[in-house]
Each structure stands twice: as C-alpha cells, then as structure tokens.
C-alpha positions as CSV (number, residue, x, y, z in Angstrom):
1,M,23.7,-16.0,-17.2
2,G,24.3,-16.7,-13.5
3,A,26.1,-13.5,-12.9
4,A,22.7,-11.6,-13.7
5,R,20.6,-13.6,-11.8
6,D,22.8,-13.2,-8.8
7,L,22.3,-9.2,-9.5
8,E,17.9,-9.7,-9.7
9,A,18.2,-11.4,-6.6
10,A,19.9,-8.7,-4.9
11,G,17.6,-6.6,-6.2
12,G,20.0,-4.8,-8.7
13,V,19.6,-4.5,-12.8
14,P,22.3,-6.2,-14.8
15,S,24.2,-3.7,-16.8
16,R,25.3,-5.1,-20.4
17,R,28.9,-5.3,-19.2
18,C,28.2,-7.4,-16.7
19,I,26.4,-9.7,-18.7
20,A,28.7,-9.8,-21.6
21,W,31.4,-10.8,-18.7
22,A,29.0,-13.7,-17.6
23,L,29.0,-14.6,-21.1
24,V,32.8,-14.7,-21.3
25,A,32.8,-16.8,-18.3
26,M,30.6,-19.4,-19.5
27,A,32.2,-20.2,-22.6
28,L,35.6,-20.5,-20.7
29,A,34.1,-22.5,-18.6
30,G,32.4,-25.0,-21.1
31,L,36.1,-24.7,-23.0
32,L,37.5,-26.3,-19.9
33,A,35.3,-28.8,-19.3
34,A,35.5,-29.7,-22.5
35,P,37.9,-33.3,-23.4
36,V,41.1,-32.1,-24.5
37,A,41.5,-33.5,-28.2
38,A,43.5,-36.6,-28.7
39,V,47.0,-35.5,-30.2
40,T,48.9,-37.1,-32.9
41,W,52.2,-38.5,-32.8
42,R,53.9,-35.6,-34.2
43,Q,52.2,-33.6,-31.6
44,A,53.2,-35.5,-29.0
45,V,56.5,-36.0,-29.5
46,R,56.8,-32.2,-28.8
47,Q,54.5,-31.9,-25.9
48,R,55.9,-30.3,-22.5
49,P,56.9,-32.3,-19.3
50,G,53.4,-31.5,-17.8
51,W,51.7,-33.2,-20.4
52,F,52.7,-36.4,-19.4
53,Q,51.0,-36.3,-16.0
54,S,47.6,-35.7,-18.1
55,D,45.1,-38.4,-18.9
56,E,45.9,-37.8,-22.4
57,G,50.1,-37.8,-21.9
58,R,49.3,-41.4,-19.9
59,R,47.4,-43.0,-22.6
60,V,50.2,-42.1,-25.5
61,V,52.9,-43.4,-23.2
62,A,50.9,-46.9,-23.0
63,N,50.3,-47.0,-26.4
64,V,54.0,-46.6,-27.0
65,I,54.6,-49.5,-24.8
66,A,52.1,-51.6,-26.4
67,Y,53.3,-51.2,-29.6
68,Q,56.7,-52.1,-28.5
69,L,57.7,-55.4,-30.2
70,P,58.8,-58.4,-28.6
71,C,62.3,-57.9,-30.0
72,G,62.5,-54.7,-28.1
73,G,62.3,-52.6,-30.8
74,W,59.4,-50.4,-32.7
75,D,57.8,-50.4,-36.2
76,K,57.8,-47.0,-38.5
77,N,55.4,-44.9,-40.0
78,I,52.6,-45.5,-37.3
79,D,50.9,-42.8,-35.5
80,M,51.3,-44.3,-31.9
81,A,49.0,-41.8,-30.4
82,A,46.3,-42.9,-31.7
83,R,43.3,-44.1,-30.1
84,L,43.9,-48.3,-29.8
85,D,40.0,-50.1,-29.8
86,D,40.0,-53.8,-28.6
87,A,40.4,-54.9,-32.2
88,A,43.5,-52.8,-32.7
89,R,44.8,-54.0,-29.8
90,A,44.2,-57.6,-30.8
91,A,46.0,-56.9,-34.0
92,L,48.8,-55.5,-32.2
93,A,50.0,-59.6,-31.3
94,E,50.0,-60.2,-35.2
95,R,52.5,-58.3,-36.4
96,T,55.9,-59.3,-37.7
97,D,58.7,-59.2,-34.9
98,E,61.1,-56.9,-37.0
99,G,62.0,-53.6,-35.5
100,T,63.5,-51.1,-37.5
101,I,65.6,-47.7,-37.1
102,D,64.1,-46.3,-40.2
103,N,62.1,-43.0,-40.6
104,G,63.1,-42.2,-36.8
105,A,61.5,-45.7,-35.7
106,T,62.6,-46.8,-32.2
107,V,64.5,-44.1,-31.4
108,E,62.1,-41.7,-31.4
109,Q,60.1,-44.2,-29.1
110,L,62.9,-44.5,-26.7
111,R,63.4,-40.6,-26.4
112,F,60.0,-40.2,-25.8
113,L,60.2,-42.6,-23.1
114,A,63.0,-41.2,-21.8
115,R,61.0,-37.7,-21.7
116,A,57.8,-39.6,-19.9
117,I,60.5,-40.6,-17.1
118,A,62.0,-37.4,-16.6
119,A,58.4,-36.1,-16.3
120,A,57.7,-38.4,-13.9
121,G,60.6,-37.5,-11.6
122,D,62.5,-41.0,-12.0
123,A,62.4,-44.3,-13.3
124,D,60.6,-45.5,-10.0
125,K,57.8,-43.6,-10.7
126,A,57.6,-44.6,-14.3
127,P,58.1,-48.7,-13.9
128,A,56.2,-49.5,-16.9
129,A,57.9,-46.8,-19.0
130,A,61.4,-47.6,-17.8
131,A,60.9,-51.1,-18.6
132,S,60.2,-50.4,-22.0
133,F,63.2,-48.0,-22.0
134,Q,65.2,-50.7,-21.1
135,R,64.2,-53.1,-23.6
136,G,64.5,-50.9,-26.3
137,L,68.0,-49.9,-25.4
138,D,68.8,-53.7,-25.1
139,Y,67.5,-53.9,-28.7
140,L,69.4,-51.3,-29.8
141,L,72.7,-53.0,-28.2
142,E,71.9,-56.1,-29.7
143,A,71.4,-55.1,-33.3
144,Q,74.6,-53.6,-33.6
145,Y,77.1,-55.5,-35.7
146,D,80.2,-56.7,-34.6
147,N,81.9,-54.3,-36.9
148,G,79.7,-51.3,-35.3
149,G,77.4,-50.6,-38.0
150,W,73.5,-51.5,-37.5
151,P,70.8,-52.6,-40.2
152,M,67.6,-51.2,-41.0
153,Y,65.6,-54.0,-39.8
154,Y,66.7,-56.4,-36.8
155,P,66.1,-59.4,-36.7
156,L,67.9,-59.1,-39.9
157,R,65.4,-59.9,-42.7
158,P,66.8,-62.9,-45.0
159,R,66.7,-60.8,-48.5
160,G,67.4,-57.5,-50.1
161,Y,69.0,-54.5,-48.8
162,Y,67.9,-54.3,-45.4
163,S,70.7,-55.9,-43.7
164,H,73.3,-53.3,-45.2
165,I,74.4,-50.4,-42.7
166,H,71.5,-48.1,-42.8
167,F,72.9,-44.6,-42.9
168,N,69.7,-43.8,-45.1
169,D,67.3,-41.3,-43.4
170,D,69.7,-40.8,-40.8
171,G,69.1,-43.9,-39.3
172,M,72.6,-44.9,-38.1
173,A,73.2,-41.0,-36.8
174,N,69.9,-41.2,-35.1
175,V,71.2,-44.2,-32.8
176,L,74.4,-42.8,-32.3
177,N,73.3,-39.4,-31.3
178,L,70.9,-41.4,-28.6
179,L,74.0,-43.5,-27.5
180,A,75.9,-40.3,-26.9
181,D,73.0,-38.5,-24.6
182,I,73.2,-41.7,-22.6
183,A,76.5,-42.1,-22.5
184,E,77.3,-38.4,-21.6
185,G,74.6,-38.6,-19.2
186,R,72.4,-35.8,-20.9
187,P,69.8,-34.2,-19.2
188,G,66.8,-36.2,-19.2
189,F,68.9,-39.7,-19.3
190,D,70.3,-39.5,-15.8
191,F,68.1,-42.6,-15.0
192,V,70.3,-44.9,-16.8
193,D,72.5,-46.5,-14.5
194,A,76.5,-46.6,-14.7
195,A,76.3,-49.7,-16.7
196,G,73.8,-48.7,-18.9
197,R,76.1,-45.7,-19.6
198,Q,79.0,-48.1,-19.8
199,R,77.2,-50.2,-22.7
200,A,76.1,-47.5,-24.5
201,A,79.7,-45.5,-24.6
202,A,81.2,-48.4,-25.9
203,A,78.3,-49.1,-28.7
204,L,79.4,-45.8,-29.7
205,A,82.7,-46.2,-29.9
206,R,82.4,-49.2,-32.2
207,G,79.7,-46.8,-34.2
208,I,82.4,-44.0,-34.8
209,E,85.2,-46.5,-35.8
210,C,82.5,-47.7,-38.3
211,I,81.9,-44.5,-39.5
212,L,85.8,-43.8,-40.2
213,K,85.8,-46.9,-42.1
214,C,83.0,-46.6,-44.4
215,Q,84.3,-43.3,-45.4
216,V,84.7,-43.4,-49.3
217,V,88.5,-42.8,-50.4
218,V,88.9,-41.7,-54.0
219,D,92.4,-41.4,-55.2
220,G,93.6,-41.3,-51.7
221,Q,91.1,-39.0,-50.7
222,R,88.7,-39.1,-48.4
223,T,85.2,-38.1,-49.4
224,A,81.9,-38.8,-47.9
225,W,79.4,-41.7,-47.1
226,C,77.0,-43.4,-49.0
227,A,73.3,-43.8,-47.8
228,Q,74.3,-47.6,-47.2
229,H,77.1,-49.4,-47.2
230,D,77.7,-53.6,-46.9
231,E,77.6,-55.0,-43.6
232,H,80.4,-57.6,-44.7
233,T,82.9,-55.1,-46.9
234,L,81.5,-51.8,-46.1
235,A,81.8,-50.8,-49.2
236,P,78.6,-48.4,-50.9
237,A,75.9,-50.2,-52.1
238,K,72.9,-50.5,-53.6
239,A,69.4,-50.2,-51.8
240,R,65.8,-49.8,-54.0
241,T,66.4,-49.4,-58.0
242,Y,67.1,-45.6,-57.5
243,E,69.5,-45.6,-54.8
244,L,72.6,-46.6,-56.4
245,P,76.3,-46.7,-54.8
246,S,77.2,-43.1,-54.5
247,L,78.4,-40.8,-52.3
248,S,75.3,-38.8,-50.4
249,G,75.1,-35.3,-50.2
250,Q,71.9,-35.5,-47.4
251,E,73.1,-38.7,-45.3
252,S,76.7,-37.4,-45.1
253,V,75.9,-34.3,-43.2
254,A,74.2,-36.3,-40.4
255,V,77.6,-38.6,-40.0
256,V,79.5,-35.3,-39.7
257,R,77.3,-33.8,-37.0
258,V,78.1,-37.2,-35.0
259,L,81.5,-36.8,-35.6
260,M,82.1,-33.1,-34.4
261,R,80.2,-34.3,-31.2
262,I,82.8,-36.2,-29.9
263,Q,84.5,-34.1,-27.1
264,E,88.0,-35.1,-27.8
265,P,88.0,-36.2,-31.0
266,T,91.2,-38.2,-32.4
267,P,93.4,-37.4,-35.6
268,E,91.5,-39.6,-37.4
269,I,88.0,-38.3,-36.4
270,I,89.5,-34.6,-37.3
271,A,90.9,-35.8,-40.7
272,A,87.1,-37.5,-41.7
273,V,85.4,-34.2,-40.5
274,N,87.4,-32.0,-42.9
275,D,87.7,-34.0,-45.4
276,A,84.2,-34.5,-45.7
277,V,83.3,-30.9,-45.5
278,A,85.8,-30.1,-48.1
279,W,84.3,-32.9,-50.3
280,L,80.7,-30.9,-49.7
281,E,82.4,-27.7,-50.6
282,R,83.5,-28.8,-53.3
283,V,80.4,-30.4,-55.2
284,K,78.2,-27.9,-54.1
285,I,75.7,-26.8,-57.0
286,T,75.3,-23.2,-57.7
287,G,73.0,-20.8,-59.7
288,Q,70.3,-23.2,-59.5
289,R,67.0,-23.7,-57.4
290,I,64.2,-25.8,-57.0
291,E,60.6,-24.4,-57.8
292,W,57.5,-26.2,-57.0
293,V,55.2,-25.8,-60.0
294,R,51.2,-26.8,-61.1
295,N,50.6,-28.0,-64.5
296,E,48.3,-30.2,-66.1
297,D,49.3,-33.2,-64.8
298,G,49.2,-31.4,-61.4
299,V,52.3,-30.3,-58.8
300,D,55.7,-31.2,-60.4
301,R,59.4,-30.1,-58.9
302,I,61.5,-28.3,-61.3
303,V,65.2,-26.8,-61.4
304,V,65.2,-23.2,-62.8
305,D,68.2,-21.2,-63.4
306,D,69.1,-18.4,-60.9
307,P,72.6,-16.9,-60.5
308,Q,71.2,-15.2,-56.9
309,A,70.1,-19.0,-55.3
310,S,71.9,-20.3,-52.5
311,P,73.8,-23.6,-52.9
312,L,72.1,-26.6,-53.7
313,W,73.6,-30.6,-53.0
314,A,72.3,-33.3,-55.2
315,R,71.1,-36.5,-53.0
316,F,73.9,-38.7,-55.3
317,Y,77.2,-38.2,-56.4
318,E,78.7,-40.6,-58.8
319,I,81.6,-42.1,-56.9
320,G,85.0,-41.0,-58.6
321,T,83.4,-38.3,-60.7
322,N,81.2,-36.3,-58.4
323,R,78.6,-36.2,-61.3
324,P,75.1,-35.3,-59.6
325,M,72.9,-38.6,-60.4
326,F,69.1,-38.6,-60.8
327,V,67.9,-41.9,-61.3
328,G,64.1,-43.1,-61.3
329,R,62.6,-46.4,-61.0
330,D,64.1,-47.8,-64.1
331,G,67.4,-47.6,-62.4
332,V,68.9,-45.3,-65.3
333,V,71.2,-42.6,-64.2
334,R,70.4,-39.1,-65.9
335,D,72.1,-35.7,-65.6
336,R,68.8,-33.9,-64.9
337,L,66.2,-34.0,-62.4
338,A,63.4,-33.1,-65.7
339,D,64.8,-36.4,-67.1
340,I,63.2,-38.6,-64.1
341,E,59.8,-39.5,-63.8
342,R,57.3,-36.9,-62.0
343,E,56.2,-39.5,-59.4
344,R,60.3,-39.4,-58.8
345,R,60.5,-35.9,-58.9
346,V,57.7,-34.8,-56.7
347,H,58.1,-37.9,-54.1
348,Y,61.9,-37.9,-53.5
349,A,64.3,-35.4,-52.6
350,Y,66.9,-35.3,-55.2
351,L,68.2,-32.2,-54.4
352,G,68.4,-30.0,-51.1
353,A,70.3,-27.4,-48.9
354,W,71.1,-30.0,-46.4
355,P,74.6,-29.1,-45.6
356,A,74.3,-25.7,-45.5
357,E,74.2,-25.0,-41.5
358,L,76.5,-27.2,-41.2
359,L,79.3,-25.5,-43.5
360,A,78.3,-22.0,-42.7
361,E,78.1,-22.4,-38.7
362,D,78.5,-25.7,-37.0
363,Y,81.8,-26.7,-38.8
364,P,83.6,-23.2,-38.2
365,A,82.4,-23.3,-34.3
366,W,83.7,-26.8,-34.3
367,R,87.4,-25.8,-35.7
368,Q,87.1,-23.1,-32.7
369,R,86.2,-25.6,-30.4
370,I,89.1,-28.3,-31.2
371,D,91.6,-25.3,-32.5
372,P,91.3,-22.2,-30.7
373,P,93.7,-19.5,-31.6
374,R,96.9,-19.7,-30.7
375,P,100.6,-18.2,-31.6
376,S,101.1,-18.1,-35.2
377,D,104.1,-20.6,-35.0
378,E,102.6,-23.4,-33.5
379,P,100.7,-26.0,-35.7
380,A,96.9,-26.0,-36.1
381,I,95.5,-29.2,-35.0
382,G,94.7,-31.6,-38.1
383,A,96.9,-29.4,-40.2
384,Q,98.0,-31.5,-43.4
C-alpha cells in the first residue's frame, strides 16, 4: 500500500484505481523477487541463450559436467537438471564407466554444452564447459569402430547386443548429425578448432561409408536398415527378444536424412537414398489408423480400419517379404498388433507415421537440390 500511503502523506485521498495499481505493483514485485523454479532436463535443453548466464543455467551446466563419466561420455535417462545434494554428488563417483549414445545420451549433453559456450561468447569465457565438450567429443571419436559404426555403450560391454552398430532410436544418426554440424562449422560450433573439425569430418566420412555398407540388399535391390547391425559382419542383428533382425520403418528415416544432408553426394549416396525412399513407399500401410482406448485392463493401443487414414509404417518388416512383424516378449512373430501382449502394445511403438514428412517434403526438396530442372535431353543425376 506504499502508493496509498504516499498520497495520504501528501494530503490526498487514494482512489480505488490508485489502490488497485498499487496492489498489482506489489504482486509483480513479489513475483520478481521469488526464486526461479528449478527446470527439468527436458526444459533445460530448450532454454534461450540468456538463461545460461543465470544462476540456474550455471547450476545445470555444472551438473552436466559433474555427470560426465571418466570415459568422457554420459549415461542415459537422467534428469541432469535436478539439484544435487552432497549424497548425490558422492554417488556419482560410484557409477559404472560406460557412456552411451542410446536415447540421445552424450550427443544431447554435448549440444547443451555447445549452447552454453556460445551463450558465453567463446570457449575462453566458459573453460569448464569447453573442456567437458572436448572430452565428450574425444569420447565419441574413440568409440567409433574401424568400420565407421558406433556401439550403444563404450567402453564395450562384454556380453549382449550392446556392441552392435546402434541405429536403434536414431543413436548413430544423432552422432553423425552432431559431427556434421562440427565439421561444417555450423553456428554454435565455431569454437571447435580446425583440428577438431577435421577429425569430425573424417569420422563422419567413415560413418557414411558404414551406412552404405549396412543397407540391406534383397534380390539385388537396396532396401533399408535394421535397428542394429552386427559390428563384425554388418548383417542385421537381434537385440532384445522383441527386436529381431528386420528392416526398420522408423530408424531408416533418420539414416536417410543423414545421407541427404551431405552437400555433394556421391552416386552411391544418391542411389542409397533413392532406393530407401522407394522401399518406404512400397511398404506403407494404408486404410488403418492407431487409436488409444480404455477398457477393463486400462489403456490400450489398437488398430482401426479407416479408408481415410494417413499411411502408417511398421517398426519391423521381415527381410525378403516386407511382412510387418509384431513381436512380443516371447520372441514370436505375429501378423497383428492385437496378437501380442498389452504391455508391449502400450509401451512400444510398433506402428507409426515416421517417414511421412520425409516422403512428402524432405525427399522432394532434396531431389530438387541435387537434380534441378534441366533440358529434357540431359540425363538426371542417379538415373537408372
């Protein structure tokens, strides 16, 4: 009521409007003085540059650095923006030293640190973030196989599918897109020196070569990619019991996008993209849509016939037949989503529209870029 008291002291009588504005001013002052609520990691990675200079931004950057493993990578599925008490910080020293590129890990942290460095102005003004970024980049470059692929975990785990070349959940595509941003000197990565850009470019080239070699050929025709490939033979490989060797209607999309961002694609890259897109067109599922329902068991995901529905694609297709595969935890291939257990139907995406934007927008734009209109008597790039 400071405004009202000032009027009274001056011999005036406060009006209702004056009092109302005074109350608004008090409320705003209280809001501005209140501490900023802690963000989640999902929110932190979307903050604007100015946020990185706030106390909250500096705290989260320090958290990310603290979570970095001795190998240089990061673990997955962690809210790295959550406040760390002494016990939590002590527990960080007890972690297994296995970094991963699964579920966006390591790549996401490196992009976050790059944004922090850019917000500071240059690497010299954010030395801790710059040093952590360099360790993370070194980790990714060290983890790459000689054949150009990346495993899910590095250092390598002694058993299981974790050492397969990891296209699953766009793991390898995420790494290659980051390396391409660095190699090309994209905005936000200009703090990386020439030697670092050259190393990134060399790793990117090996990764592209690995992609080309992994593309599955059926009856002499290139198709798509499995979610994971054997690290030695490059053949499609099994992961979990419900992730069998197959062609992926999801992961193949990100792989194609990586190939399409190459500024001067070779004939091999052009053919790989064209053939993968042709395969995606062949295997699309029409006349069906996904619907969420609730029944006596809880929520469920079902397939509904709908002639007007937009196309869908299966997560898994049988190699050679292009038969959509629905596989539950028993490892048995079935023809319908309804035939596997509800837990998998609800918690795993067996059907989706992943290639829709690629086919409708990105691929036509890419074709226009690499093969602009020309006289009708001049052959097109990649013409068969």
